[in-house]
N, C-alpha and C positions, 0 to 999 in steps of 0.2 A: 504493499500499499504505500504509494505516493504520499510525501510530505505536504498540504495545502496550505501555500501564502498568505502572508494577511491582503486584506484588499486596501490598495492605498486612499486615503482621502486628501487630497490636496485642493488648492485656491487657484494656485498658479496656472498658466497655459503649459509649463514643463512637470505639470502632475501625471500625466501620463508615461511619461518618460521616465518618473521616477518609478513610475506601478513595474515596468519594465526591468529599470534595475532592482529590486526588491522581489520580483517572481524566476531573475535569471540567477541572482546570490542565491535565493532557498536553493533553487532545482540544483546547485551545484553541490552547496551545502547539502540536499538530502543524498545526492550519489550515493556515499559511502553507506546509509543509511537502507534505500534501499538493495545495495547487495548484502548487508545486513538480515533483510529478511528475506532475500529469496534465499538465502543460505538458511535460515532457520525454517523455510519451508518445505525445504529438500531434506531437512534431518526430521520433520514431523511426519513425511510421507515415508521414509527408511523404516522410521519406527512402525509405523504403522504395516507396513509392506512386509518388515521381518516377524510381524507379531503373528500375520497373516500365514507365511512361510512355516513358521513356530507348530502354529496349529495344526498345519495339514500334518509335517511332521512327526509332532505327538503321535494321530490317530493310526499314521502306520506303525511307530511304536508298540504303540497298544496293542496293533491287532500282531504284530509280531509276539508280546507278551500272553495274551491267551493261546496264538500257537505252543510255546514253550509248555504252559500248562496243563494243556493236554498232552504233551509231552511228560510229562511228569503225574497226573492227574491219570492220563488213559482218556478222558472225554466221559468220565465215568458220568451214569446218569442210576438215579432209582426208581424203579415202579413197582407198584404193589398188584397182585394178583386179582386183588377183593378190593375195590377202593370207597363200597360201602362200609369194608370192617377196618379197613387203614390205609392210610395214603404215605408213602415212603419220601426222603429227601436226600439228595445227597451232598454232605457237609463238607466234605473234605477228603473222602473217601481215595484211596489209590490201588487200590487191588479189585479187579473183580471176585465177585461173592455171591452168593445164595446164601437167604434166613428162613425159615418156617416159624410163623406165627401159629398156633392154634390156639384151643380151649379159652376161648376171650368169655370168661365168664363175668366181667364187672366194669365199668366203665366207671373212672374217677367222679365226683359229683362232691356239691359244696355242701354243706350240712346246713339247714335251713328250718330252723319252727316259728312256730306262733303260739301263742298264749294261749290254753286248752280253754280259758273263760271270756269273753268279751267285758267289755267298759262301756255303761252308759254314756261317761263325761270322762275323756281324757283328762281336763284338767281340773276334774274335781272326785270322781269318784277315788275311794281308798282303793289301793292294789294289793298292800298288804296288812298281812295282822298283826304286824310288829315294828312296820318300820324298815327291819333288814330283811335283806335276802342276800343270798350268794349263786352268784354265777360261775360255771365252769365250764369254760374253753378246752379241749383237750386237756392236758395235765395243767393246767393253770386255772387257780379258782382267786375270786374277788371277792369279800363279802363288801356290801354297800350298804353305806345307811341312808336312808330317803325320809326318813323322817321329818324332815324339815320340807318337803314337797312329796307327798305320799301319793302322786297321780301316774297313771301310765306317760306322760311328757316329763315328770320328775326322773323317772325310771329310765327312760328313752334317753335323756339327754346325760345321767349319770352313769349307764352303758357306755355311751359314745365317749366320754371323758378319760375311759380305761386305758383306751388304744390297747386291748387283749386280743384284736384278731378277730374283732366280732363287729356289726354294722346292725345298730338298732334302730328302726321306725313303725310308724303308726298305719295300719291297714282300717279302712272303717268301710262296715259293709253294714248298710242298713242302718237299724238304731245301736250297733255295739261299735265299738272300739278295740282294737286288738294289738299286742303289739308283737311287731316281727323280727328274729334275730337271724340270721347270716353271716355267717365264715366269710371271712377276705381270701381264702385260700383252699383249693378244693382240697380233698382226701377224708378219709375215713376219721370220725372224731366223738368226743362226746361233746355234748353242747346242752346242761341243764341251767337252769332257774329255780333255786329252791326259797319258797317263801318260811321264816321261822327256823333257817338252819339249825339253831340250838333247841330244836324245839319238836314242832309237828313234822318240819322240814317236809313239807309240799311241794312237788316240783308244779313253776306256775306254766312248763311250756308244755309243747304237744313233745314225742318221743319218735314221729312218723320217719323224719328223715335228718339222721343224725350223719349225712354225706358217706361215700363210698370211697375206695383204692378203685386204681386198676388191676384189674388181676388175669393173669394171662401164660404162656408159658412162649420162650421164643428158642426154637430148637430142641425145645425140649424139657428147658430147665424154668421151674416156677419163679413167676419175678410178680413181685407185688410194687406200685409206684404209685403217689401221689396225683399225679397229673397225667392225663390221657397223652400228652409230647415227652415222647423219650428219645434221649438224646444222649443218655451215658451209658448203652448198653454193650452200643459195637462205635468203634472209632473211626468219626467220616457219615455217620449211617442215622438220617431222626428219621421216626416214623410218629405218625397221629394214628391213634384208637378216635371212632368215631361208630363203633356196630358192636356188638356181640356177636358172637359166633362160637359156633364147635367147631368147624370145617377149617382145615388147616388156610393159611394165606401163605403166601411164596413173596419176598422181596431178594427182586433180583438190580445187582449193581454190576453194569455192561457198558461196556464203550457204544457210545451213543452216533453213529453213524452222520447223525445230521446236526450235531453240532460241529464236528468238523468239516463239511459241506458248508455249513451258515457260516462259519470261522474264515475260511479258505473267500466264499465270496464279499466279506466285508474286507478282508488282507487287501485281493485286487482292487477295492474299491477305494481305497486310502492309499495304497499304493498311486494308483490313477493320480489322487487328488494332489498327493504331493509329487509325483512327475509333472503335474499341470503347474500348480507353485514354482517350482525350481524352471519351467520352461519360459514363465513370463518375467523370469529375469538373465537370460541369454536373447542370443543375438541382435537383428537389425534394431527390435522394438521393446529392448530391454527396460526394464524397471531400473530403480537407481540402486539398486541391488546388484547390479553388472559386477561383476567381476570382482565381487566382494568372497573373503574365502569362506562363508557358511557356505554361500552356494556352491562354489567347487567343491567343497566338502560333502554337501549331501546330496549333490553328483552322484562323487564317487563311491558315496554310501549306496544308493539307489543300486548302482552295478553289481556293487557286492551280492544285493537281497536279491536279484535278478541273476543271475550268473551262479548262485550257489550250487555247490553241489558236492553230497555225504562222498566217501570212501569207499563204503561198504553198506551192503543193507539190500533189501530188493529197492527200495524205494530211494534214488541216489538224487532225484532234484524234483523241481515243484514241476515241470513239466509231464511226468508219469502221473501228477494228482490230477490236470484240466488246466493247467496254469501256465500258459505261455504269454512269449512278449514278441511286439513285435516292432518292424524296425524305428519306429519313433521313442519308443520304450514303456512301449502303453501296455497295459496287462488286460489278459481273456480268462475267466473260469469257463471250463466247459464241466457242467455238473455231469454231464453224461457218461465224460469220459471216469471222472470219480464213481460214481453210479455202479460201476460196471467191474470194479474191484471186487477181489477176494479178502475174503476177512483177513486173509496173510498179508498181502500188503496194508491194508488197513493197521495191523500192527507194527507192520516197518514202519508205515507212513508216521505213526507214535515215537518210533526211535530216533528218526528223519528228525519231527519236530525238535527232539531232544530238552535242553532245558535252559534255565537261565543263563547256564555259561560251556552249554554245549550243541552243536548241531545248530537249524534257523532260529532257534529262539536265539540263541546267542548275540543272534547281529540286530536283536533288542538295545544293546548297549551303543550301539552307535549312534543311534538316534534321542537315546535318553541321557548324552553326555550334551546333545544340544537343547534338547529343551528340557530339561530338568529345573522347575520352577524356581529353585535356590541356587545353582552352579554351575548350570548348564549354560554352554557358548550363546546361545541365544540371549539371557538372561543378564549373561556382564556385557554384551553388546548393547542390550536395549540401559541397562545401567547408564554406559558411555552415552547414546543417543540423545539421555533424559540430562547429563551433566551436559550438555554440548548445546541444548536447548535451552536451559536455565542460564548458562552464560549470555547467551545470545539475544537471549530477551533483556537481560541485563544490561547489555551493551546498548540493545536499541533502546531502551528507556533512555539511560544516559543521554545518547546522541539524540534522542528525539528534543528532552529538555535543550541542549547547547542549540540545536536548531533554530527552538522556541524563543530563546535568549538572542541569539541574536536574529530574529529576526523583527524581535520588541526592539533591539537596539537600533538597527538600521532603519527602521519604520519612525523611528522617535528623530532619528537624525535628518530624515528625508524629510520630515514634517519639519524641522525649524529650517531648512535648505528652501523647503518650497514657501513657508510664510516668508523668509525673508526676500526671495523671487517676486512675491507678491505686493510686499512694500516695496518694492524696487520696480516693479510696473506702474506700481499706482502713483509714485511718485517722478517717472517717468513721462506719465501721463499728464503729470500735474502742468510738467517742464513744457512738454510739447505745446499746451492748451495755450502756457503764458506768451510763448515765442508766434504761434499765431495769430493772440490778443495783440501782442506790440506790434508785429508787423501789420497788421488789418489798421493799426490806428497809423504808420508811420505812411504806406504806399497804399492809402484806400482801399486794397483790395488782399485777400487771402494767398500769399506767392507759393503757397505749397501745392494749390489745383493748376 
């Protein structure tokens, strides 16, 4: 953005010339400012282009990490042969396996009881005969004194203030009010509320729902759990019980070919995005990152990925998995090639993917060292751009202030000169008028005509 010169307001016939002087002086002084602004604009664009490039590269790196993960965990998925009884989820298993669930005789539920009797007024009707009740939740018991507020509301509030793993509320049905107690966790427990615990010791609650544990067998081993979600029996396998059953249900941990196919498709999309992003910084129409070290580094890394070949195993390159690269570097995934591979080739493909330190997966490190949000090369370069941007902005602000001061000073001097010239013009006009008057008196005519 160019610096706008002041508008000179003069009264002499030279005011237009003074405006030209002010405009030219401002234009000359603004040349360094324009150069700084152009330089700063380039830095901002470089920062934006690098951010876009880094985002594309990051996507490719994540795809390689996913493939490396498959190499390590064998792309396992968990399945259940009867989802109406139990569902299964792979949470980190690395070995294919089969487990049998049977004799699901009970599901975990929450203990929940209501008062055996209803009360006419929740805020006035007496609940306890003595004002002393005893609450038992599991193995924990608490004696409660409600003599100051011996009502359903008083009892409810007293129970809720204890924090013993039970929630109290009031249910209104017809003309009666009932106390409802619900445990805050699953599992079979003891839930009682005894009135006059040292005397009559009457249970004020029903006893129809004391909660239940999940009871079943896994591979013939009897198991009891407080919840229906079980994730502590088999490393890497979690399952949820949803129904009772006497029949056996099988959990299978097997390699999921669709996971690998989807990952290869995503890899190709991310590779092409990265290749296109680099292509925008190369050639005759290259962006402002043309010739940058990072661009050259990424080009080399992409070539390593497209040409990677293993030294052993049935699957030695991406082409065998249906991924090919054309002359422009664009990748294409033919899923039909992958789908026709036998199971032995899938096993070899998992070895080909390797891990974070071996196989194709190791190549992810090349991109991580560029895109790491803390120590990556792109982050370091972005920080350098940000510092340059700050420095240039400071220089622009300083130079703008100087030009403003220069304009104001020059304008003031030109105003003085203009006023002096206007005064001289006025004097000249007076003298000329006097001479003409004298000439007319002396010669009887105006000799200037």
